[in-house]
N, C-alpha and C positions, 0 to 999 in steps of 0.2 A: 332614742328617747329621754337616754340619760344625758348630763354634763359632758359625756365624752364622746358622744356621735357627732360627727359630721355629715354635712351634707355638702348639696353643691347647686348654683343655680344655671341650669342649661340653657339659655339664651342662647339662640342661634346656634353658630357652633363651634361657643367657646365653653365651659365650665369652670366656673368661678368660687374656689371654697367658702364655704360659708360653716362657722364653730362655732364653740360657744365660748371662746376665744375671737373675738371681732376684730380686734386692732391688725391682726395681720393681713386680714379679707377686704380692707376699707379704702385699699388704692387701686384694686382692680373688678371690685366688683361693680355689674352694670348698673345699679341702683343705689341709691342713700342708705345703708344700713343702719335695722334697728338700734335704739339704745342700748347699752352694752349691759345695764338691767332693769329688770320687767317695769313701766313707768307707773304703777297702781299697785298700791300699798293698804295695808291692813294694821288694825292695833296689834295684831299679833305677829308683825312684823314679816307675816308671808307675801310676795311679793308677784304680782301677775300681770299679763297682758296679753293681746293678743295681735301683737308684731310679729309678719310673716311667719303666722302658726299661735297655737297657743305654748305659752312660756306661765312656769312657775318654778318661783327661786322659795324655797323653803330653808330658815334658818338650823343653825348647830343648836341639838338638843343635848342638854349635859343628862337627862334620865329620858329613857321612854325611847321612842321611834315614830316614823312618819308612817302615812300611808295615804297615797294620792291617788287619785281616780280622774282622765279625762272621758269626756262621754259627749257624744252628740244628740243635742237639745232634741234636737228633731224626727231624730231617727231610733233612740232610744238604745242605739251602741254605744257598749264601751269601747272605748280606742285604746285605751291603755289604765294600767292599775299595778301599782306595787307598793307593796311595804317594805320595812323594817328597814327603812331609810334615817339614818342619823342627819344627814343632809340632803340637798339634792337639787339639782336647777334640771325640772322637765322641761321638755321643748317637742311637741308634736312634730310629725313629719308631715302633715298634711297645711298647707300655706294656701290654699284657697278659702272659701269662706264655707264654715261651718259652725253651728251656734253653740259652740262650745260651752258644755260647763264641766266647772272645777266642783273635788270636792276633795276636802283633807282632813284624816283623822292623827288622835293622837294614840298611840297601840303603848300599854303599860305591861312591860312585863315582869315586872315585881306581882303583878296580880292574874289573877287564873286565864290561863293561855284562850287569845279571841279578844283581851277586852282591850275596847277604847272608846274612843270619845272623839264625835263628830265636833272640829273647831273651827273651819271656814268653809264655805259655799259660796258660790257665781256665779251667774248662768249669763251669755253672753246678750248685752243690749246695746247699741250703738248708738242709741237715740239720747241726744244731746253730747255724744261722745266727739272728741277731736279724731278721726280719721281718717290715715295716708291713702291716698291710690294713685301709684308710681308708674308713669308710662316708660318707654326706653328713649333716648336719646338718639334723633336723625330717622324719626320715621313718621313723614306728614302721612300717608295712608293712614296706617294703622292706628296714629293719634285720632285721626278725625273718626276711625271707624270706631274706636272704641270709648270715644266720651260720650254718648248718649248713654251709655250702660253707669258709668262713673256717676251721671247726674240721677239716671233712675236708683243706683242706691242710695242717693244721699237723700233722695224723695221717699224712699220707698222705709229707709231706717231711719229717719229722723236725725242723722249725725251733722255735724259740721265738718263736709270733707273738704280734705286740699288734695289740689292735683298737681303732684310735682312732672314739670315737662320742658323741652325745649323751649327757650327764649327767643325763637323764629317762630313757634306757632301760637306761646301764647296770647301773642294782642287779638288773633281771632276770638277767644273764650272770652275775656274779662268784662265783656261789656252785656255777651250771649248770656251768663252763666252766673249772674251776680251773687248768688248764694253760694257758690265755692270760690275758694280763696286758691289762686294759681303761683306756685312757685318754682322756681328753676332747683333741680340737682343742687344743686353749691349754696343756694339760699338754706336748703334742710342744714349742708353742714354749718356755713357759717353765723344763723342765727340759731344753733343746737335744736329745732324744733326736733328732732328726733325723739327726744326726751317729753313730750308733749301728748303722743300720740296715743290714742288706745289700743285701734289698730290699724294696720298696714298691710294693703295688697300690693303685688304686683304684676302687671299687665306684660305679659308676652308670648311670645312664639314660642314656647316650649320643648324642641323638636326631638330631644331627650330624654324627655322625663317617664321612661319606661314604668317607673313608680307611681304614676301621677301625684306626684308630692305638689307640684306648681300650676298643676289644671286637673280638675274631677275628669275632663274625656281631653280625647288628642284634639289638637282645634284642626285638623285633616279632615274630620267627620262632621264637624258644626259650621265650620267656616270661620273666616278669619276673624271678621267682626266678633261675631259669638260667639265666642271664646271668650271674651271679657264678662256678658254676661252667665256663664258659666263661672269662670272665676271669683266673680262677685256675689252669686247666688240669685241673679234676679232673671226677668222673665228676659228670653231671648228673641223677643220680637224688634224686628230691627228698626229703625229711624235714622234719619242724617241727623248731622251733627249742626247744632245751631252756633251759627258765627256770624259777627258782628264788625265791621269794617266800614273807611270814609270810601262814600259811594258819591263820586261826581256825575253820576250818570251815565251814557254811554258813551265810550274813548274816539268812535269816529260812527258816521251819521249812515254809514253805508249797513245793509245787512252782511252778518259776518259769522264765521265758523272758527272755532276755538278746535286746535289738534294739539297734541303733544305726541310724540315718536319716541322720543330716549327713553332708558331703561335700565336699573342698574345689572342685568343680566339679559343676556344674546337669546334667554327663551322667554325672554318677557316681549321683544319686540316683536312687530307684524313681520316677517321677514319673507315677505312673496317683495322680488325685485321690484315689480311696475306698479305692485298696489297704490301707494302713496301717490306717484305721479298720476294713475287712473282717475283715482278720484278727486284730486286736488284739480283736475283740469274738468272732471263732469259740475264739482259744484261752480267753479267759475263760470260756465256755461250757463248753471241757474241763477247768475246773477250775484253769486256769495264771496266774498273775501275769504279769505282762509290765512287765519293767523295761527302761528306757532309761539305758544307759550311755554316752554321746555326752559329748564335753566341752563340747559348747554346747549348750544345749536349742534358740537359735534362732539361725540362720545365715545369711545370701545377699548378696545385692546389688541395689542401687538400688531398683525396685519388686518384684525376685523374693527372697520370704523363705520359709525352710523352718523350721518349726515341732515341736516333739516333738509327736508326736499324740496324738490325744484320746484318754483310755484308760489309757496309758501311767504309770506310774511313776516322777517324776522323780529318776536317783542321776546326773546331770549334773554338770559343774562340774569346776573344776581339781584335779585328786586323783589321787593318786599310779597310776601305772600296774598297781604289785600290787595296789592294790584293786579296780581295773577284772577283773585276772585272775583275782582271790576268786571276784567273784559270774560271771565265765563258767567257774573249774571246776565249778563245783556247780550252774548251772543246765543244764535238761533240754536244751537246745540253744540257736543265737545263731541270730536273724534279721539281715542286714546287707548291704549292699551289696561292694562291693571298695574295701574300706580297710583299714585298720591294726589296727582291731577286730577285722576278719572273723580277718586273719594273727594276733591274740595268741589269738584263742579256738581258733586249731585249733592254737597251740603247749600252750595247757591242755587239749587231746587233749578237745573240747568240738566236737559234731557242727556244722556250720556250715551253714546254706541261704542260699548267697548268690544275692542278684539282682543281676544285670548284664547288659546289653544292649551297653555302647558296648565292652568287652572281651572278646576269644574267648577260651572259658573254658580254651584253654592258656596262659594271662597269667598264669592265679596256680595255686595248689593243685587239686590233683583231689580235688573232693568228690561224694558221691553226690546229692548235694543241690542241685546247680547249678539256676539258673532261668534261664532266656533263652531270646526268642520269636526262631525264626530265620523267621517270617513277614514281620518289620521289618528296616530295617535296619538294620545289627549291627557290632560289632568294628571302628570305625573308629579305634580305638585303634592295633590292630595293623597297621595298615592303614601301609606305609611314604610312601605318596602323601600322606597328613594328617597335618601336624606338628600335634600339640598345643600348645596357646597356654595356659601357665600364668597368662595375666594377664588370660584371657576366660574371664569365670565361666560366662557363659551360650556355652560352645562347642557348636557343633553344626556339623563342618565341612563336612556334606554335605549338610542343610538348614535353616540357621541361617534366621531370621525369614520362615519358612513352616511351614504346617500341619501339617508332618510334621516338626519339631524334638521332640528328645527322644523319638521316639515309639518308640524301642529299647527302652525301658522303660515308657514310655507305656502301651504297648499290650499289658505284660505282666499280665493280671488274675489278680485277687485267688484267683480260683477257680484258680486255673495253680500259683499258688504253694501254695495250701491243699492240693492235692493231692499235693504234695511234701512240706509241713511234718506230712499224716496217716501219712505212714511213718514218722514218728518219736515220735508220739504213742502211747503205752501204754493 
């Protein structure tokens, strides 16, 4: 809690150092870092803010000492208290939403023992304050999942919220959330915006946050999307993100279904070797065109490569998200794995058939068309004992290099998927 304390941001499988001297961390941190000095000031020259936790800087006293207390105004807990300080930089360990209270006293050692004067008090209140909510770059699904909670924070707290996120996703949100300012991580630095914020919250999947400094509860227990609600201190009730994009109507006249088969890790694929071909063949018999809207038509590593399924029409490529959203909006339904395009389909109000075994159904948004085989190994992603390895494309923590590898989706038969799809076919 003192100026000498250093912490880290455990995002994904990297740990980025963050200390009271922020200059050395600015190159590698996954998020824009807060201003070097607290942004809020008082006549007593005590400075404070709530940027990545509660921060208080106390100036040097020529006579006497400081006593400082941080408390949770909602629970009544005293989180930190220390006296006898000539000067100090106090930084709370908790970076998630807490309605902090700050109290500072001057202690006079020349007078009787215990004599102190209360000189400063502040209770967190984000109303009409500039608040930054940071999203990691390169995560379509996570950003779509978390955006409704950022908007809920702005509405419930009455704050002037700025969201820092990828320039690729930003166009989907700007018209849909006119009360929120959207910027890129680069703009935070270029425009020196960090110096203007009263509070900052960083959203992420903090795999190694054993002390719960960045999240109040493990995201694997509450769900990927709902973790943002807990970090921001708002209701975890789920809702799809609002998106806005140019819509020129149906891209094709015939009835069609969108699919997405690719993923960032093999455990996320539907690994049944004949699953997609049987489903696509059946859909065509029902009169649907089947359109693949993945970014990549082929993806994999080493000797493992996943191809565009036979019979699917190729609409892959580096295309704007708005174009994919248009395809999804007018589709009869979407079939895919636990991926960003599934979250985009949900936001476009398209029925989602989600095929996933490595995640528990609570990990994603609720859909009546979820497909999972409970007879096989499943839900390793949501098991805190199993640390997901982003660098291992073939990650299968329980059955790697055995005949059971990826059985969670390999044993999801096309028959089961077709039973679910048949409820959507008119």
